[in-house]
N, C-alpha and C positions, 0 to 999 in steps of 0.2 A: 720483608723489609727489616733490616737490622735495627736494634735499639739505638745505635749511634745516629741513624738517619732521622730519628724522631726529634721534633723540636717541641717540647712541652712548654706551654704557657699557662701560668696560674694567675687568676684575677684576684681582686680584693674580696673581702667578706661581703656577701650580698645583703644580709639583714642584721648586722651587728647592732643597729640602733632601734630594733623593734621593741625592746623593753622600755626605752624612754618614750617611744611613740605610743605605747599602750598607756602609760601613765598620763601623757598629754591627752589621749583620747578620752580618758575618764574625766579629766578636768573640763574639756570642751563639751562633753555630753551634758554634764551637770549645769554648766553655764548657759548653754543654748536652750535647754529644756525648761529652765526655771521660769515660772509664771505665777507664783503664789502671791508675792508682794511686789511693790514697785521697786524696792531696793533689793538687788540680789545679794546672797550671802558671799562672804569672802572665802576663797579657797586657800588652804595652807597645808604644807607638808611637815612643818615643824610642830610637833605635838605640844611643846612647851610655850607656844605663842599664846599670849594673853590679850584678848581683844578688848575693845572699849566697852562701855556699859551696854549700849544698845546695838552693838554689832554682832551679827550672826555669822558663824564660821562653820565651814565643812572641812574637816581634816581628812586628807587622803594620803595614807602613809604605806608604802610598800615595805613590809618587814621581813619577807622571806622569799627566796627563789630556789626551786628544787627541780631536778630532772624528773620527768614523768617516768616512773618505773614500769608502767604497763605498756608503753609504746616505744621501748628502746629497740634500735635496729643496729645491724652490723655497720662498721665504719668503712667497709670496702667501697672503692670507687664504682659507680654505676652510671648509666646513661642519664643525663639530666633532662628534665622535661622542657627543653627549650631548643629551638632550631632557628638559625638566622639565615634567610635566603641570600644566595649569591647572584651575581650578575649573569653567570653562565647557566642558570636554571637549577643548580643544585642548592645545597644548604650546608652550613657548618653545624656540626654537632659538638656537644660538650659533655664532660663528665663531672661528677661531684660526689661527695659523700652524703648520705641521707641527712636531713635536717636534724638539729638538736632540739628535741621537744621538751619544753620547760613549763612549769607551773609557777605563776607569780601570785603571791598572796598579799592582799591589801587590807589594811584596817581603815574603815570609814567611820569617823566619829563626828559629832555635832556639838555646837555650843550656842547658847542663847542666854539672854538675861534671865528669862523665866523658864522654868522646867517645862511648862506646857508648850511654849514655843519651840523648845529644843525637840520635844517629842513630835510635834507637828512636822518639823524639818526632817527628822529622822524617817518618819513615815513617807514623806515625799521622795527622799533619796531611795528608800527601799523599793517603792513602786517604779520609779524611773529606771533604776538599774535592772529590775526584774523584767521589764518590758523591752529591754535592749539586749537580747542574747548574743548578738554579733556586734562586738565593740569595734572591730576593724573588719571590713569586707571590701576588698579591692583586688585588682590584678596583682599577681605575684611578681616581685621585682628581682631581676637578676643583673649582676654587674659582670660584663664581659671582661676578658683579660686586657682589652684595649681601653677599658674605662667606660664604655657606653652602658647606659641603663636601658634594658629591654624587658618585654614581657615574654611569655612562653611562645608566642607566635612570631617573635623576632622583631616586633615593632618597637619604636621608642616608647619607653614606659610612661604611662599617664595614669595616675591614680583615680582620675575622675571618669574614665570610660566605663561603659557598661560591662560589669564583670560576668554577666551571664552568657556571653558569647560562646558558642560551641568550640571546644578544644582549648579554651583559655584557662590556664592554671590560676586559681584564686587563693589569695592569702586571707585566712579567717582567724580572728582572735575571739574566742568565746569567753563569756563572763558568767559566773555562777555564784550564788550565795552558798557558803559553806560554814560549817562549825569547826573552825580550825584553832581557835583560842578559847581556853576556859576563862572564867572570871579571874581566877588567880593569875593566869598567864598575862591577862590584860592589865591587871593591877601592877604586876612586876614591870611590864613594858612602860606604862605611864610613869611609874616611880623612877625607872631608869632615865627617862627623859625629863624628870623633875616637873611633871605635868599633873594636874588634878584628874581624877577618874571621871570619865564621861561615858554616856551611852555609845555603843559602838556596834558595827557590823563587820564581818569578814567575808571577802570575796576572793575567788580564784579565777585568774585569767590564764588561758592556755595559749602558748605562742610556739612558733617554729622558727629556729634560727638557721638560715642557710649560710653555708660556708662559701669558699671560693669555687669558681668554675675552672675546669682544666680543659685545654684544647690541645690538639696535636696537629701539626702541619702534615697534610696528606693522609691522615687517618692511620689505621692500624691494619696490617695484613696478617691473617691467621692461616697457618699451614695446616691443612686438613689431611696430611699424609704424604709419604714420599712416593712419587711415581717411578723413580729409578729402581727402587727396591722391589716394587711390584712387578716391573718388567723383567727383572733378573730372575725372580722366582718362576714366572710364567715360561721363560725361555728354558730354564734348567729342568723344570718339571711340567711339561706341557699337558700331560694327561692325568696327573695326580691331583687329587683334591684333598690331600693331607700335607701338612707341613713336614720338613725334614725331621723334626722332633717326634713325629708320629701323631701329633694332635690333628683333629679334623680341621681342615681349612675351608675357606669359601670357594665355591665353584668359580670357574673362569667365565663368569657372566657379569655384565655390568650391573651394579646395584642401582635400583631406581632412585632418582633424585627426589628428595622430599624437602619441603620447606621447614626449617627449624622453628621451634616455638620461641616466643619471647619477642622483644622489640626488634625493629628493623636493624639489620647489621650495617655497619659502616665500613666500606672499602674491604669487603670480605671476598677472598678468592678461593673457590673450591677446587677440588682436585681435577675435575673435568675441564676447568677453565685454565689450567696451567699449560703453558707452551714452552718449548726450548728457549725462547727469547726471554720470558720472564723468570725462568728457572735460574738463569745466570745471575740474576740480581740477588739471589739468596746466599 
């Protein structure tokens, strides 16, 4: 199939909002789990926010985002892990570039009227986040070129379904306590925001950002070799097993057909499947 016959369709970014969703997941986790006092603390992203006298505050501030250097992958298009069933019994396949793997760094600080209460609140935050290694754990979401949201099984995307079903691609955001800021770095950060120094923790969240899906109408046909050239050589040299250049050639026996490694091919036509009818299409 000639390239002009292909109709490439590109969808929107599938997970451009995962960074904001990760920050919201940290907020929701701390609010849902809090059970120490009757009055829950206030969540703030602005480090220079000054609370009232008896108000407790948890500051959650994302101060750095960096690409994970240990999990970088090539940007070439490859088969995406999603198939959408069709009415004729087949399925539409899509291509994408590997996800962009990022590390998000958060500063978590606390404030209370008394230092002992602030230390109590800091200990609760530390244990709560420590016992939640999976901040986000749900089916992976893909945006098709036509705008539909689906999971890897081709169903309409629903973040509340069981993510442990066999064959379902899962989106996971891990959270870990790290030593990313020194005391001097933290003082500079608080000073930059005109905020007083407070006890703090630093966390790293690892996320994967999926780009657009690419689809082709009719798939792609791959030419596995020219039959006409093979027939010409067999006719001109019926008994020779060497090429005209003198190099050793293959004997005139059919090569056994083997299954190629890797994922399932889409609209692949091998040499033995070619006929004079479909050769005229090339």
